[in-house]
C-alpha positions as CSV (number, residue, x, y, z in Angstrom):
1,M,93.4,24.2,114.8
2,T,95.4,22.1,116.7
3,L,94.1,18.5,118.0
4,V,92.9,18.8,121.7
5,T,92.7,15.0,122.8
6,C,92.9,13.6,126.5
7,Q,93.9,9.9,127.6
8,I,93.2,8.8,131.1
9,G,92.7,5.5,133.5
10,V,89.5,5.1,134.5
11,S,88.4,2.1,137.0
12,L,84.4,0.6,135.9
13,D,83.1,2.8,137.7
14,G,84.3,5.9,136.7
15,F,86.8,7.1,139.2
16,A,90.8,8.9,137.6
17,A,92.0,8.3,140.8
18,G,91.3,6.6,143.9
19,A,90.7,7.9,147.7
20,D,93.3,9.3,150.4
21,Q,95.3,10.6,147.9
22,T,99.1,11.5,149.5
23,P,102.7,12.3,147.9
24,D,104.1,9.0,149.1
25,E,100.5,7.5,146.9
26,P,99.8,9.9,144.6
27,L,97.1,8.3,142.8
28,G,95.0,7.2,146.0
29,T,94.0,3.9,147.4
30,G,94.2,1.6,145.2
31,G,95.0,3.9,141.8
32,E,98.0,2.5,140.1
33,R,95.5,-0.4,139.8
34,L,94.1,1.6,137.0
35,H,97.6,1.6,134.9
36,E,98.9,-1.7,135.5
37,W,98.4,-2.7,131.7
38,M,100.8,0.1,131.2
39,F,103.7,-1.7,132.6
40,G,103.2,-5.9,131.8
41,K,99.9,-7.1,132.5
42,G,98.6,-5.9,129.1
43,T,98.1,-7.4,125.5
44,E,100.6,-6.6,123.3
45,A,98.2,-4.4,121.8
46,D,98.0,-3.1,125.2
47,R,101.8,-2.3,125.0
48,E,101.4,-0.6,121.2
49,I,98.8,2.0,123.1
50,A,100.5,2.6,126.0
51,T,103.6,3.7,123.4
52,S,101.2,5.6,120.9
53,I,100.0,7.9,123.6
54,T,102.7,10.4,123.7
55,E,103.6,9.8,120.1
56,G,102.6,13.3,117.8
57,V,102.1,15.0,120.8
58,G,103.8,18.6,121.0
59,A,102.5,19.7,124.2
60,F,100.6,18.9,127.2
61,I,98.6,20.2,129.6
62,M,97.9,19.0,133.5
63,G,96.8,19.8,136.7
64,R,98.6,21.4,140.0
65,K,98.4,18.0,141.7
66,M,98.9,15.9,139.0
67,F,102.5,17.9,139.2
68,A,103.1,18.1,143.0
69,G,99.9,17.1,144.5
70,G,98.9,19.4,147.8
71,E,97.9,22.9,148.1
72,G,98.9,26.2,148.4
73,P,102.6,27.8,146.7
74,L,104.5,25.2,145.0
75,D,107.9,23.6,146.6
76,P,110.2,25.2,144.6
77,D,112.7,22.3,144.9
78,W,109.4,19.9,143.6
79,K,111.0,18.2,140.0
80,G,107.6,16.3,139.7
81,W,106.9,12.5,140.2
82,W,108.9,11.0,137.6
83,G,112.6,11.8,138.2
84,D,114.9,14.1,136.0
85,D,113.3,12.4,133.1
86,P,109.6,12.8,132.8
87,P,107.6,10.5,130.2
88,Y,106.6,13.5,128.4
89,H,109.3,14.9,126.1
90,A,107.8,17.7,125.3
91,P,106.6,21.0,127.6
92,V,104.1,20.7,130.0
93,Y,101.4,23.8,130.6
94,V,100.9,23.4,134.8
95,L,97.6,25.1,136.0
96,T,98.0,26.6,139.2
97,H,97.6,29.6,141.1
98,H,101.0,30.1,142.1
99,E,104.0,31.3,140.0
100,R,107.1,29.3,139.6
101,E,109.9,30.1,136.6
102,P,110.0,27.3,134.2
103,L,111.5,24.1,134.9
104,P,113.4,22.1,132.8
105,M,114.3,18.4,132.6
106,E,115.6,16.2,131.3
107,G,114.2,14.5,127.7
108,G,112.8,17.5,126.2
109,T,110.4,18.2,128.7
110,T,110.3,22.2,130.1
111,F,107.6,22.6,132.7
112,Y,105.6,25.8,132.6
113,F,103.2,27.2,135.3
114,V,100.2,28.9,134.2
115,S,98.3,30.6,136.5
116,G,95.9,32.6,133.6
117,G,93.3,29.6,133.2
118,I,92.4,27.1,131.3
119,E,92.7,28.9,127.7
120,D,95.9,30.9,128.5
121,A,97.0,27.3,128.9
122,L,96.0,25.9,126.3
123,E,97.1,29.0,124.3
124,Q,100.4,28.8,124.8
125,A,100.3,24.9,124.7
126,R,99.2,25.6,120.8
127,D,101.6,27.8,119.8
128,A,104.2,25.1,120.9
129,A,102.8,22.2,119.8
130,G,102.2,23.8,116.3
131,D,101.1,21.0,113.6
132,K,101.2,18.6,116.3
133,R,98.8,17.8,119.2
134,V,97.7,19.4,122.7
135,D,96.9,16.3,125.7
136,I,95.0,17.6,128.8
137,A,97.4,14.8,130.6
138,G,95.3,15.3,133.4
139,G,93.9,14.8,136.5
140,A,90.1,14.7,136.7
141,S,89.5,18.3,138.3
142,T,91.6,19.8,135.0
143,V,90.0,17.3,132.2
144,Q,86.6,18.1,133.8
145,Q,87.7,21.6,132.9
146,Y,88.1,21.2,129.8
147,L,85.5,19.1,129.2
148,R,82.9,21.6,130.2
149,A,84.7,24.4,128.2
150,G,83.9,22.4,125.0
151,L,87.8,22.5,124.7
152,I,89.0,18.4,123.7
153,D,88.0,17.0,120.7
154,D,89.1,13.5,121.3
155,L,88.8,12.0,125.1
156,Y,90.3,8.4,125.4
157,L,89.0,5.9,128.5
158,H,90.9,3.4,129.5
159,I,89.4,1.3,131.8
160,A,90.7,-0.6,133.9
161,P,88.6,-3.5,135.2
162,V,88.5,-1.8,138.8
163,I,86.3,-1.1,141.4
164,L,87.5,1.8,143.4
165,G,84.7,2.8,145.4
166,A,85.9,6.5,146.2
167,G,88.3,9.1,144.5
168,E,88.2,11.8,142.0
169,R,85.6,10.9,139.3
170,L,86.3,11.9,136.0
171,L,83.0,12.5,134.7
172,D,80.7,14.6,137.0
173,D,80.4,18.0,136.8
174,V,80.8,18.1,132.6
175,G,77.5,18.6,131.5
176,D,75.8,17.0,128.4
177,L,78.8,15.2,126.6
178,A,78.1,14.0,123.3
179,L,80.4,11.2,123.2
180,E,80.9,9.4,119.9
181,P,82.9,6.1,120.2
182,I,84.9,6.3,117.1
183,E,87.5,3.7,118.1
184,V,87.6,0.6,120.9
185,V,90.5,-2.1,121.3
186,A,90.1,-3.9,124.4
187,S,91.7,-7.2,126.3
188,P,91.6,-9.0,129.9
189,A,93.7,-6.2,131.6
190,V,91.6,-2.8,129.9
191,T,89.0,-1.7,127.4
192,H,90.4,1.3,125.6
193,I,87.7,3.6,123.4
194,R,87.9,6.6,122.0
195,Y,85.3,9.4,122.0
196,R,84.8,12.1,119.5
197,V,83.3,14.7,121.9
198,G,80.4,17.0,119.9
């Protein structure tokens, strides 16, 4: 069976995004600080982990808000936050209630829009991934749905030494999870913990 993973940044107080998310600030107030370790503020070990996040991934799943933000039908001209060459370089399945044709991008990324729910998206992602893993890319609501359904095998939390105080909590309403820590890497910029989800 294809390994299903999730790698996501969180604050010390458990938020995966800050409050007041907008199209100009999709991670909300202070949310960008969760990922500073990936962009020059981390150590060599942090940079190696950042590089490894997409290695061995055959397909990704993300929520509609991670792709486009907002509510309602998708803007047919919107191509995501990442420019013409998104960092995924694999098929990406976007959970949405609004259908849209697949969106091929540079670098091997194609966004597919799935309105059949989380299991349907996972089945399509598994078919595309082959013997590689499927990664639940986010946001918080999407990760919560997969955790509640018991569909994530390994959860990687990248915990930044940041207090956001408000926003989207990652682990709200996920039930009684059994998390077994199996790897910890720490630096002044971030603590990386890999959990096996039981």
